Every structure is written in C-alpha cells, then in structure tokens.
N, C-alpha and C positions, 0 to 999 in steps of 0.2 A: 629157596626159602627157608629161613632156620627160625628157630624158636629163641628170643631173646628174653630173659627173665632178667628185670632189674630191681632189686630190691633196697632201698632206703630204709633202716631201721636202727631206732636208737631207743633202746629197752633198760627200765633198770626193775628187776624183778625180785621182789625178796621171797624168801621161802614162806613167810608167814600169811603171803595173799596169793596161792597158786590159783586161785580160782576166777582171776582177772581175765584169763585168756582160755580159749578151749584146750583142751589136755595137752594135744600133740603141735600146737603153735611153735614152742621153744624148738622143738626137734625139729620141725619143718624149716623154720629159720637157720639153724646151727646148719642144717644138711647144704641149703642153698648156700651158705657162706664157706663152709668146710668141703663140699663136696660129696654128693650122695653115693654111700658105699655099698649100700645094702638095703633088701625089700621090705626090712622090719623098720617099721615105726616105733619109737619108745619115748612114752608120753612123759610129761614131768613127774609124774605118780610113779613112775617106773614100769609100768605093764607094758607089753609087747604086743603088736600086732602088725598084719601085715598092712603094706600100705598100695592098695588096688588104684590110688589115683597118680602113683609115681608115673606109670605107663599109660596116663590117660584111659579112657573109655574104650580104645581100640588097641589095648595090650594088655601083657600078663609080664608081671614082674618075676625073672628067674635071678635067684641069688646065687652067686658065683664066689664062694669063701676064698678069700684073700686076694680075689680080684676085683670085686666089687659086685656090680648086677648088670642084667642085659635086660630089655624090654623085647619079647617074643610079639610081634605085631599080628593083628589078625588080617587076612588077606585083603589086598587093596590098599596096605597102609605099610607107612617107612617112616624112618626118622628115629633117632635115639630115644624119642617118648612116644613113638607111633603117632605122631600128631599130624603127619602128611599124607593125603589123600594121593596114591600114585595116579599119575596122569597115564592113563590108558591110551589117550589120544596121541602122545609124543612120536608113535610110529606112523602117523596119519593112514590109519588102515582103510579109510572110505577111499572108493574108488570114483572116478568119474565126477570130481567136482564136489561130493558128498562131505557134509559138515558132521563132523566128529562132536559128540557132547560126552564127556567125560562122565564118568558116575565112579562109584565105589567097588573097585574089582570088575568092571566091564566099563563098555562103551556103549553109545548108541549112532547110528548112521542117521543121518537126515537126507534123503536123496535129490537131487535135482528131478524136475520135471523129465520124463522118460524113462528114468532108471528105478529099479526097486530090489529087495533082496536086503540081507543084512549088514553087507559091505557096499550095496548100491553097484553091484556088478553084473546085475541083469538087467538087461533092455525091455523095457514094457513093450509087451506085443499090441502095438495099437491098431493091429487089422483084426482084433478079437472086440467085439463079434462083427464080422463080414460088412464093414461100412459101406465099401463099392456098391454099386447097383448095376443091375442088366447084366449080371455073371461076371463085372468086371474083376481083374485080378489084383488083390492088396499087395502093395510093396510095402514092407515095414521100415520105418527109417527111426530116429532118435526122437521121441517125443512127437512124431509126424507117421504120415503114411501117404503113398500115393497110389491111385487107382489106375491100373492100366486095362484099357478097353479094348474089348474085343472088336477086330473087325470084319464085318459083312460082305 
C-alpha cells in the first residue's frame, strides 16, 4: 500500500495579494509539482522553517544536502513518509491457531481455548485445581482433561 497524492491546481497569484493563501501553501504546491528536495519550507514572504509534516506525525525529516531529504521513522513505522504501520503479524508469530492483532511496533496474540501465553504456546493446565474426585488422577489435555480412577 503506497501513498498517492494527486494535486490538480490552477492558480493565479499576484504579488499584491499574498495573503489570500496560507504562508507556505505556494511552496507546498511547488514541492509536489517539482519534487521535494529539502526539509525546509520557504514561505511566500521568504521566511524559512522546518517542515515537520513532511514526514508525517511518525517521522523526522533529515536534510541531506545535495541529495534531498530522508524521513527517519519512529519504531513501528516505515515508508518514504513514515505513513505505513509495519505489520508485526506478517511472520504469523502466534502458535496453536492463535489470532495475531497488529499494533504499533508490537502485536498481541488472542489464544484459542486451551492455550495461553504471549505466543499461545503454553497448554493451559486444565487439571488445576484438581477436578477429579475420590483421589482420581487428572490427565491434562488441550482444553480438556480426563480423570483416571483408582481401582480398589
């Protein structure tokens, strides 16, 4: 899944009316048309400021003079503009039929009945607390147990 931005703009801006648009709108439009090559936004009035939104709310823009820029993403995010959550469930980490729920830089396994633990790798002890009567021996299964009765 990629980020697609389509911009259809037809503008006629005169120098006499620069306040018709937000201060950095013209630069942003030019950047999309010409390709962004820097972490610096130059406003219509000529002032310069960093562009924190260039890499989205999950990245930090790093200026690379002569090359352009690079977005350094927070853990759990990827993509040119740090807009993609990394799918931590891609490698299917949950065992024994557990369902993986992707989070940001993490995942959670929802275990099937009879399994527990972070990866659903632990067979739940169905013999606790001693379900067998008359001193029977409990034999644990998966989401089940059997009682072996003593012969007298």
